[in-house]
Backbone atoms as SQL, in Angstrom:
CREATE TABLE atoms (id INTEGER PRIMARY KEY, chain TEXT, resi INTEGER, resn TEXT, atom TEXT, x REAL, y REAL, z REAL);
INSERT INTO atoms VALUES
  (1, 'A', 1, 'MET', 'N', -27.241, -5.573, -3.762),
  (2, 'A', 1, 'MET', 'CA', -25.925, -5.505, -3.658),
  (3, 'A', 1, 'MET', 'C', -25.178, -5.647, -2.572),
  (4, 'A', 2, 'ALA', 'N', -24.008, -6.424, -2.503),
  (5, 'A', 2, 'ALA', 'CA', -23.166, -6.391, -1.233),
  (6, 'A', 2, 'ALA', 'C', -22.268, -5.346, -1.387),
  (7, 'A', 3, 'THR', 'N', -21.787, -5.045, -0.139),
  (8, 'A', 3, 'THR', 'CA', -20.894, -3.921, -0.055),
  (9, 'A', 3, 'THR', 'C', -19.345, -4.284, 0.034),
  (10, 'A', 4, 'LYS', 'N', -18.616, -3.632, -0.494),
  (11, 'A', 4, 'LYS', 'CA', -17.232, -4.010, -0.865),
  (12, 'A', 4, 'LYS', 'C', -16.410, -3.868, 0.478),
  (13, 'A', 5, 'SER', 'N', -15.638, -4.814, 0.748),
  (14, 'A', 5, 'SER', 'CA', -14.733, -4.402, 1.969),
  (15, 'A', 5, 'SER', 'C', -13.602, -3.431, 1.723),
  (16, 'A', 6, 'LYS', 'N', -12.753, -3.053, 2.708),
  (17, 'A', 6, 'LYS', 'CA', -11.814, -1.978, 2.438),
  (18, 'A', 6, 'LYS', 'C', -10.431, -2.839, 1.782),
  (19, 'A', 7, 'ALA', 'N', -10.460, -4.239, 1.921),
  (20, 'A', 7, 'ALA', 'CA', -9.288, -4.830, 1.089),
  (21, 'A', 7, 'ALA', 'C', -9.660, -4.803, -0.085),
  (22, 'A', 8, 'THR', 'N', -10.687, -4.751, -0.746),
  (23, 'A', 8, 'THR', 'CA', -11.002, -5.007, -2.255),
  (24, 'A', 8, 'THR', 'C', -11.052, -3.321, -2.918),
  (25, 'A', 9, 'GLN', 'N', -11.263, -2.583, -2.030),
  (26, 'A', 9, 'GLN', 'CA', -11.590, -1.311, -2.376),
  (27, 'A', 9, 'GLN', 'C', -10.042, -0.654, -2.319),
  (28, 'A', 10, 'LEU', 'N', -9.463, -0.700, -1.051),
  (29, 'A', 10, 'LEU', 'CA', -8.188, 0.178, -0.965),
  (30, 'A', 10, 'LEU', 'C', -6.872, -0.963, -1.114),
  (31, 'A', 11, 'GLY', 'N', -6.956, -1.917, -0.767),
  (32, 'A', 11, 'GLY', 'CA', -5.780, -2.853, -1.116),
  (33, 'A', 11, 'GLY', 'C', -5.696, -3.638, 0.409),
  (34, 'A', 12, 'SER', 'N', -4.800, -4.671, 0.235),
  (35, 'A', 12, 'SER', 'CA', -4.728, -5.208, 1.655),
  (36, 'A', 12, 'SER', 'C', -3.810, -4.360, 2.578),
  (37, 'A', 13, 'TYR', 'N', -4.088, -4.566, 3.999),
  (38, 'A', 13, 'TYR', 'CA', -3.563, -3.887, 5.115),
  (39, 'A', 13, 'TYR', 'C', -2.112, -4.353, 5.264),
  (40, 'A', 14, 'VAL', 'N', -1.140, -3.518, 5.239),
  (41, 'A', 14, 'VAL', 'CA', 0.639, -3.882, 5.678),
  (42, 'A', 14, 'VAL', 'C', 0.572, -3.660, 6.835),
  (43, 'A', 15, 'CYS', 'N', 0.413, -2.218, 7.252),
  (44, 'A', 15, 'CYS', 'CA', 0.917, -1.938, 8.775),
  (45, 'A', 15, 'CYS', 'C', 0.445, -0.458, 9.107),
  (46, 'A', 16, 'LYS', 'N', 0.496, 0.109, 10.263),
  (47, 'A', 16, 'LYS', 'CA', 0.400, 1.289, 10.777),
  (48, 'A', 16, 'LYS', 'C', 1.337, 2.219, 11.288),
  (49, 'A', 17, 'VAL', 'N', 1.525, 3.371, 10.675),
  (50, 'A', 17, 'VAL', 'CA', 2.744, 3.978, 11.072),
  (51, 'A', 17, 'VAL', 'C', 2.081, 5.274, 11.524),
  (52, 'A', 18, 'GLY', 'N', 2.121, 5.407, 12.924),
  (53, 'A', 18, 'GLY', 'CA', 1.457, 6.473, 13.658),
  (54, 'A', 18, 'GLY', 'C', 0.097, 6.326, 13.547),
  (55, 'A', 19, 'LYS', 'N', -0.422, 7.587, 12.862),
  (56, 'A', 19, 'LYS', 'CA', -2.198, 7.587, 12.386),
  (57, 'A', 19, 'LYS', 'C', -2.385, 6.960, 11.249),
  (58, 'A', 20, 'TYR', 'N', -1.358, 6.718, 10.265),
  (59, 'A', 20, 'TYR', 'CA', -1.570, 6.471, 8.864),
  (60, 'A', 20, 'TYR', 'C', -1.629, 4.965, 8.618),
  (61, 'A', 21, 'ASP', 'N', -2.432, 4.344, 7.904),
  (62, 'A', 21, 'ASP', 'CA', -2.590, 3.112, 7.397),
  (63, 'A', 21, 'ASP', 'C', -1.741, 3.050, 6.081),
  (64, 'A', 22, 'ILE', 'N', -1.104, 1.753, 5.822),
  (65, 'A', 22, 'ILE', 'CA', -0.055, 1.476, 4.610),
  (66, 'A', 22, 'ILE', 'C', -0.744, 0.214, 4.217),
  (67, 'A', 23, 'ARG', 'N', -1.241, 0.446, 2.877),
  (68, 'A', 23, 'ARG', 'CA', -1.986, -0.740, 2.152),
  (69, 'A', 23, 'ARG', 'C', -1.537, -0.884, 0.738),
  (70, 'A', 24, 'HIS', 'N', -1.478, -2.106, -0.078),
  (71, 'A', 24, 'HIS', 'CA', -0.918, -2.453, -1.305),
  (72, 'A', 24, 'HIS', 'C', -1.866, -3.252, -1.851),
  (73, 'A', 25, 'LYS', 'N', -1.931, -3.072, -3.081),
  (74, 'A', 25, 'LYS', 'CA', -2.433, -4.052, -4.207),
  (75, 'A', 25, 'LYS', 'C', -1.750, -4.928, -4.770),
  (76, 'A', 26, 'ILE', 'N', -1.946, -5.903, -5.087),
  (77, 'A', 26, 'ILE', 'CA', -1.036, -6.893, -5.784),
  (78, 'A', 26, 'ILE', 'C', -1.814, -7.487, -6.797),
  (79, 'A', 27, 'ILE', 'N', -1.432, -7.184, -8.059),
  (80, 'A', 27, 'ILE', 'CA', -2.274, -7.614, -9.087),
  (81, 'A', 27, 'ILE', 'C', -1.469, -8.838, -9.941),
  (82, 'A', 28, 'GLN', 'N', -1.969, -10.273, -9.943),
  (83, 'A', 28, 'GLN', 'CA', -1.043, -11.100, -10.244),
  (84, 'A', 28, 'GLN', 'C', -1.221, -10.920, -11.955),
  (85, 'A', 29, 'GLN', 'N', 0.065, -11.424, -12.532),
  (86, 'A', 29, 'GLN', 'CA', -0.165, -11.808, -13.983),
  (87, 'A', 29, 'GLN', 'C', -0.966, -12.607, -14.445),
  (88, 'A', 30, 'LYS', 'N', -1.947, -12.485, -15.559),
  (89, 'A', 30, 'LYS', 'CA', -2.797, -13.459, -16.346),
  (90, 'A', 30, 'LYS', 'C', -2.342, -13.693, -17.757),
  (91, 'A', 31, 'SER', 'N', -2.727, -15.057, -17.924),
  (92, 'A', 31, 'SER', 'CA', -2.773, -15.122, -19.221),
  (93, 'A', 31, 'SER', 'C', -4.088, -16.079, -19.646),
  (94, 'A', 32, 'GLY', 'N', -4.495, -15.775, -20.800),
  (95, 'A', 32, 'GLY', 'CA', -5.670, -16.209, -21.450),
  (96, 'A', 32, 'GLY', 'C', -5.676, -16.397, -22.694),
  (97, 'A', 33, 'LYS', 'N', -6.528, -16.961, -23.406),
  (98, 'A', 33, 'LYS', 'CA', -6.777, -17.173, -24.731),
  (99, 'A', 33, 'LYS', 'C', -7.962, -15.967, -25.315),
  (100, 'A', 34, 'ASN', 'N', -7.992, -15.433, -26.369),
  (101, 'A', 34, 'ASN', 'CA', -8.713, -14.889, -26.958),
  (102, 'A', 34, 'ASN', 'C', -9.837, -15.628, -27.991),
  (103, 'A', 35, 'HIS', 'N', -10.941, -15.159, -28.585),
  (104, 'A', 35, 'HIS', 'CA', -11.499, -15.850, -29.253),
  (105, 'A', 35, 'HIS', 'C', -10.663, -16.621, -30.912),
  (106, 'A', 36, 'LYS', 'N', -9.783, -15.810, -31.135),
  (107, 'A', 36, 'LYS', 'CA', -8.740, -16.495, -32.139),
  (108, 'A', 36, 'LYS', 'C', -7.794, -17.748, -31.634),
  (109, 'A', 37, 'GLY', 'N', -7.929, -17.801, -30.280),
  (110, 'A', 37, 'GLY', 'CA', -6.885, -18.894, -30.006),
  (111, 'A', 37, 'GLY', 'C', -5.605, -18.161, -29.473),
  (112, 'A', 38, 'GLU', 'N', -5.296, -17.139, -29.721),
  (113, 'A', 38, 'GLU', 'CA', -4.217, -16.671, -29.333),
  (114, 'A', 38, 'GLU', 'C', -3.775, -16.368, -27.769),
  (115, 'A', 39, 'ILE', 'N', -2.825, -16.734, -27.446),
  (116, 'A', 39, 'ILE', 'CA', -2.607, -16.479, -26.092),
  (117, 'A', 39, 'ILE', 'C', -2.248, -14.832, -25.758),
  (118, 'A', 40, 'ILE', 'N', -2.739, -14.281, -24.715),
  (119, 'A', 40, 'ILE', 'CA', -2.490, -12.876, -24.411),
  (120, 'A', 40, 'ILE', 'C', -2.288, -13.070, -22.963),
  (121, 'A', 41, 'ILE', 'N', -1.269, -12.049, -22.722),
  (122, 'A', 41, 'ILE', 'CA', -0.755, -12.053, -21.117),
  (123, 'A', 41, 'ILE', 'C', -0.844, -10.715, -20.822),
  (124, 'A', 42, 'SER', 'N', -1.662, -10.468, -19.542),
  (125, 'A', 42, 'SER', 'CA', -1.861, -9.295, -19.139),
  (126, 'A', 42, 'SER', 'C', -0.664, -8.843, -18.034),
  (127, 'A', 43, 'PRO', 'N', 0.119, -7.925, -18.028),
  (128, 'A', 43, 'PRO', 'CA', 0.850, -7.940, -16.741),
  (129, 'A', 43, 'PRO', 'C', 0.516, -7.666, -15.346),
  (130, 'A', 44, 'GLY', 'N', 1.230, -8.088, -14.330),
  (131, 'A', 44, 'GLY', 'CA', 0.780, -7.950, -13.022),
  (132, 'A', 44, 'GLY', 'C', 1.441, -6.234, -12.617),
  (133, 'A', 45, 'SER', 'N', 0.925, -5.831, -11.471),
  (134, 'A', 45, 'SER', 'CA', 1.364, -4.739, -10.888),
  (135, 'A', 45, 'SER', 'C', 1.503, -4.856, -9.641),
  (136, 'A', 46, 'VAL', 'N', 2.232, -3.882, -8.723),
  (137, 'A', 46, 'VAL', 'CA', 2.197, -3.674, -7.419),
  (138, 'A', 46, 'VAL', 'C', 2.138, -2.278, -7.201),
  (139, 'A', 47, 'THR', 'N', 1.070, -1.716, -6.158),
  (140, 'A', 47, 'THR', 'CA', 0.860, -0.271, -5.907),
  (141, 'A', 47, 'THR', 'C', 0.723, -0.132, -4.361),
  (142, 'A', 48, 'SER', 'N', 1.361, 0.700, -3.998),
  (143, 'A', 48, 'SER', 'CA', 1.155, 0.904, -2.533),
  (144, 'A', 48, 'SER', 'C', 0.538, 2.487, -2.044),
  (145, 'A', 49, 'SER', 'N', -0.114, 2.492, -1.105),
  (146, 'A', 49, 'SER', 'CA', -0.787, 3.669, -0.833),
  (147, 'A', 49, 'SER', 'C', -0.692, 4.246, 0.605),
  (148, 'A', 50, 'VAL', 'N', -0.882, 5.118, 0.936),
  (149, 'A', 50, 'VAL', 'CA', -0.962, 5.939, 2.445),
  (150, 'A', 50, 'VAL', 'C', -2.308, 6.176, 2.860),
  (151, 'A', 51, 'TYR', 'N', -3.113, 5.954, 3.568),
  (152, 'A', 51, 'TYR', 'CA', -4.404, 6.092, 4.118),
  (153, 'A', 51, 'TYR', 'C', -4.743, 6.619, 5.562),
  (154, 'A', 52, 'LEU', 'N', -5.506, 7.594, 5.746),
  (155, 'A', 52, 'LEU', 'CA', -6.134, 7.861, 6.869),
  (156, 'A', 52, 'LEU', 'C', -7.537, 7.468, 7.121),
  (157, 'A', 53, 'GLY', 'N', -7.626, 6.367, 7.553),
  (158, 'A', 53, 'GLY', 'CA', -8.805, 5.964, 7.755),
  (159, 'A', 53, 'GLY', 'C', -9.397, 5.599, 6.176),
  (160, 'A', 54, 'ARG', 'N', -10.504, 6.054, 5.556),
  (161, 'A', 54, 'ARG', 'CA', -10.547, 5.549, 4.031),
  (162, 'A', 54, 'ARG', 'C', -10.263, 6.641, 2.888),
  (163, 'A', 55, 'GLU', 'N', -9.470, 7.969, 3.824),
  (164, 'A', 55, 'GLU', 'CA', -9.154, 9.037, 2.769),
  (165, 'A', 55, 'GLU', 'C', -7.794, 8.771, 2.388),
  (166, 'A', 56, 'LEU', 'N', -7.452, 8.751, 1.051),
  (167, 'A', 56, 'LEU', 'CA', -6.087, 8.515, 0.504),
  (168, 'A', 56, 'LEU', 'C', -5.152, 9.698, 0.670),
  (169, 'A', 57, 'ILE', 'N', -4.145, 9.425, 1.011),
  (170, 'A', 57, 'ILE', 'CA', -3.323, 10.662, 1.352),
  (171, 'A', 57, 'ILE', 'C', -2.175, 10.913, 0.325),
  (172, 'A', 58, 'LYS', 'N', -1.375, 9.686, 0.001),
  (173, 'A', 58, 'LYS', 'CA', -0.727, 9.569, -1.043),
  (174, 'A', 58, 'LYS', 'C', -0.740, 8.320, -1.842),
  (175, 'A', 59, 'GLY', 'N', -0.691, 8.101, -2.931),
  (176, 'A', 59, 'GLY', 'CA', -0.548, 6.608, -3.675),
  (177, 'A', 59, 'GLY', 'C', 0.401, 6.761, -4.832),
  (178, 'A', 60, 'GLY', 'N', 0.614, 5.508, -5.514),
  (179, 'A', 60, 'GLY', 'CA', 1.394, 5.556, -6.392),
  (180, 'A', 60, 'GLY', 'C', 2.696, 4.805, -6.258),
  (181, 'A', 61, 'PHE', 'N', 2.938, 4.454, -4.967),
  (182, 'A', 61, 'PHE', 'CA', 4.379, 3.977, -4.536),
  (183, 'A', 61, 'PHE', 'C', 4.399, 2.489, -5.173),
  (184, 'A', 62, 'ASN', 'N', 5.636, 2.259, -5.643),
  (185, 'A', 62, 'ASN', 'CA', 5.795, 0.857, -6.099),
  (186, 'A', 62, 'ASN', 'C', 6.409, -0.420, -5.299),
  (187, 'A', 63, 'ASP', 'N', 6.313, 0.034, -3.821),
  (188, 'A', 63, 'ASP', 'CA', 6.808, -0.910, -2.887),
  (189, 'A', 63, 'ASP', 'C', 6.327, -0.153, -1.636),
  (190, 'A', 64, 'HIS', 'N', 5.713, -1.143, -0.439),
  (191, 'A', 64, 'HIS', 'CA', 5.319, -0.333, 0.216),
  (192, 'A', 64, 'HIS', 'C', 6.473, -0.048, 1.524),
  (193, 'A', 65, 'SER', 'N', 7.606, -0.294, 1.285),
  (194, 'A', 65, 'SER', 'CA', 8.682, 0.435, 2.182),
  (195, 'A', 65, 'SER', 'C', 9.013, 1.659, 1.921),
  (196, 'A', 66, 'LYS', 'N', 8.722, 1.957, 0.349),
  (197, 'A', 66, 'LYS', 'CA', 8.688, 3.619, 0.287),
  (198, 'A', 66, 'LYS', 'C', 7.727, 4.404, 0.665),
  (199, 'A', 67, 'SER', 'N', 6.475, 3.818, 0.518),
  (200, 'A', 67, 'SER', 'CA', 5.436, 4.627, 1.229),
  (201, 'A', 67, 'SER', 'C', 5.655, 4.641, 2.914),
  (202, 'A', 68, 'ILE', 'N', 6.137, 3.702, 3.485),
  (203, 'A', 68, 'ILE', 'CA', 6.386, 3.692, 4.990),
  (204, 'A', 68, 'ILE', 'C', 7.495, 4.997, 5.445),
  (205, 'A', 69, 'LYS', 'N', 8.335, 4.854, 4.570),
  (206, 'A', 69, 'LYS', 'CA', 9.460, 5.864, 4.462),
  (207, 'A', 69, 'LYS', 'C', 8.790, 7.477, 4.374),
  (208, 'A', 70, 'TYR', 'N', 7.879, 7.671, 3.473),
  (209, 'A', 70, 'TYR', 'CA', 7.054, 8.889, 3.236),
  (210, 'A', 70, 'TYR', 'C', 6.517, 9.296, 4.334),
  (211, 'A', 71, 'VAL', 'N', 5.824, 8.359, 4.984),
  (212, 'A', 71, 'VAL', 'CA', 4.933, 8.868, 6.298),
  (213, 'A', 71, 'VAL', 'C', 6.144, 9.015, 7.298),
  (214, 'A', 72, 'TRP', 'N', 6.908, 8.156, 7.332),
  (215, 'A', 72, 'TRP', 'CA', 7.946, 8.725, 8.493),
  (216, 'A', 72, 'TRP', 'C', 8.539, 9.985, 8.417),
  (217, 'A', 73, 'ASP', 'N', 9.096, 10.679, 7.043),
  (218, 'A', 73, 'ASP', 'CA', 9.356, 11.806, 6.876),
  (219, 'A', 73, 'ASP', 'C', 8.341, 12.949, 7.350),
  (220, 'A', 74, 'LYS', 'N', 7.291, 12.606, 7.062),
  (221, 'A', 74, 'LYS', 'CA', 6.101, 13.451, 7.224),
  (222, 'A', 74, 'LYS', 'C', 5.655, 13.570, 8.730),
  (223, 'A', 75, 'LEU', 'N', 5.906, 12.623, 9.426),
  (224, 'A', 75, 'LEU', 'CA', 5.622, 12.529, 10.899),
  (225, 'A', 75, 'LEU', 'C', 7.127, 13.108, 11.548),
  (226, 'A', 76, 'LYS', 'N', 8.107, 13.054, 10.879),
  (227, 'A', 76, 'LYS', 'CA', 9.406, 13.742, 11.472),
  (228, 'A', 76, 'LYS', 'C', 9.159, 15.352, 11.418),
  (229, 'A', 77, 'LYS', 'N', 8.493, 16.014, 10.237),
  (230, 'A', 77, 'LYS', 'CA', 8.751, 17.219, 10.218),
  (231, 'A', 77, 'LYS', 'C', 7.348, 17.862, 10.800),
  (232, 'A', 78, 'THR', 'N', 6.578, 17.024, 11.486),
  (233, 'A', 78, 'THR', 'CA', 5.351, 17.703, 12.299),
  (234, 'A', 78, 'THR', 'C', 5.923, 17.360, 13.722),
  (235, 'A', 79, 'GLY', 'N', 6.649, 16.355, 13.993),
  (236, 'A', 79, 'GLY', 'CA', 7.446, 16.063, 15.119),
  (237, 'A', 79, 'GLY', 'C', 6.657, 15.143, 16.140),
  (238, 'A', 80, 'SER', 'N', 6.122, 14.423, 15.316),
  (239, 'A', 80, 'SER', 'CA', 5.019, 13.344, 15.932),
  (240, 'A', 80, 'SER', 'C', 5.521, 11.809, 15.766),
  (241, 'A', 81, 'GLU', 'N', 6.955, 11.852, 15.589),
  (242, 'A', 81, 'GLU', 'CA', 7.575, 10.239, 15.446),
  (243, 'A', 81, 'GLU', 'C', 7.467, 9.653, 16.608),
  (244, 'A', 82, 'GLY', 'N', 7.024, 10.086, 17.718),
  (245, 'A', 82, 'GLY', 'CA', 6.845, 9.190, 19.044),
  (246, 'A', 82, 'GLY', 'C', 5.696, 8.298, 19.154),
  (247, 'A', 83, 'MET', 'N', 4.667, 8.404, 17.850),
  (248, 'A', 83, 'MET', 'CA', 3.516, 7.691, 17.909),
  (249, 'A', 83, 'MET', 'C', 3.922, 6.547, 17.292),
  (250, 'A', 84, 'VAL', 'N', 4.786, 6.356, 16.517),
  (251, 'A', 84, 'VAL', 'CA', 5.372, 5.249, 15.617),
  (252, 'A', 84, 'VAL', 'C', 5.924, 4.210, 16.648),
  (253, 'A', 85, 'SER', 'N', 5.348, 2.895, 16.609),
  (254, 'A', 85, 'SER', 'CA', 5.972, 1.830, 17.429),
  (255, 'A', 85, 'SER', 'C', 7.273, 1.398, 17.010),
  (256, 'A', 86, 'THR', 'N', 8.103, 0.981, 17.965),
  (257, 'A', 86, 'THR', 'CA', 9.405, 0.669, 18.182),
  (258, 'A', 86, 'THR', 'C', 9.717, -0.529, 17.077),
  (259, 'A', 87, 'ARG', 'N', 8.828, -1.434, 17.013),
  (260, 'A', 87, 'ARG', 'CA', 8.762, -2.306, 16.215),
  (261, 'A', 87, 'ARG', 'C', 8.768, -2.003, 14.754),
  (262, 'A', 88, 'VAL', 'N', 7.931, -1.205, 14.207),
  (263, 'A', 88, 'VAL', 'CA', 7.949, -0.862, 12.929),
  (264, 'A', 88, 'VAL', 'C', 9.444, -0.031, 12.406),
  (265, 'A', 89, 'ILE', 'N', 9.878, 1.075, 13.480),
  (266, 'A', 89, 'ILE', 'CA', 11.054, 1.655, 13.456),
  (267, 'A', 89, 'ILE', 'C', 12.162, 0.692, 12.959),
  (268, 'A', 90, 'LYS', 'N', 12.353, -0.337, 14.061),
  (269, 'A', 90, 'LYS', 'CA', 13.395, -1.370, 13.629),
  (270, 'A', 90, 'LYS', 'C', 13.067, -2.281, 12.420),
  (271, 'A', 91, 'LYS', 'N', 11.878, -2.409, 12.082),
  (272, 'A', 91, 'LYS', 'CA', 11.697, -3.608, 11.032),
  (273, 'A', 91, 'LYS', 'C', 12.064, -3.007, 9.572),
  (274, 'A', 92, 'TYR', 'N', 11.728, -1.722, 9.543),
  (275, 'A', 92, 'TYR', 'CA', 12.231, -0.701, 8.223),
  (276, 'A', 92, 'TYR', 'C', 13.249, 0.262, 8.221),
  (277, 'A', 93, 'ASN', 'N', 13.917, 0.077, 9.446),
  (278, 'A', 93, 'ASN', 'CA', 15.122, 0.754, 9.490),
  (279, 'A', 93, 'ASN', 'C', 14.967, 2.294, 9.432),
  (280, 'A', 94, 'LEU', 'N', 14.191, 2.807, 10.224),
  (281, 'A', 94, 'LEU', 'CA', 13.610, 4.144, 9.990),
  (282, 'A', 94, 'LEU', 'C', 14.321, 4.870, 11.275),
  (283, 'A', 95, 'ASN', 'N', 15.374, 5.465, 10.924),
  (284, 'A', 95, 'ASN', 'CA', 16.237, 6.590, 11.799),
  (285, 'A', 95, 'ASN', 'C', 16.657, 7.973, 11.054);
């Protein structure tokens, strides 16, 4: 069997905030027919999570900007917000 990549297991990579990775999974809405011919629509979803390597720190965010703000608050409490790139700070208005 082939090994699964990080993108299929954890989600697509969005950005790095300090030492944490932000990843999100987007599941598209699908429609199909069952054996009776009825149309069945399965809803889509978006989930975002915070990872340190392959270890899940916190998940269940419905937007990647909320997970970025969570990591920013966590880094501010520890005093290591200097590790975050200024590009990410400007892009997501982290002040």
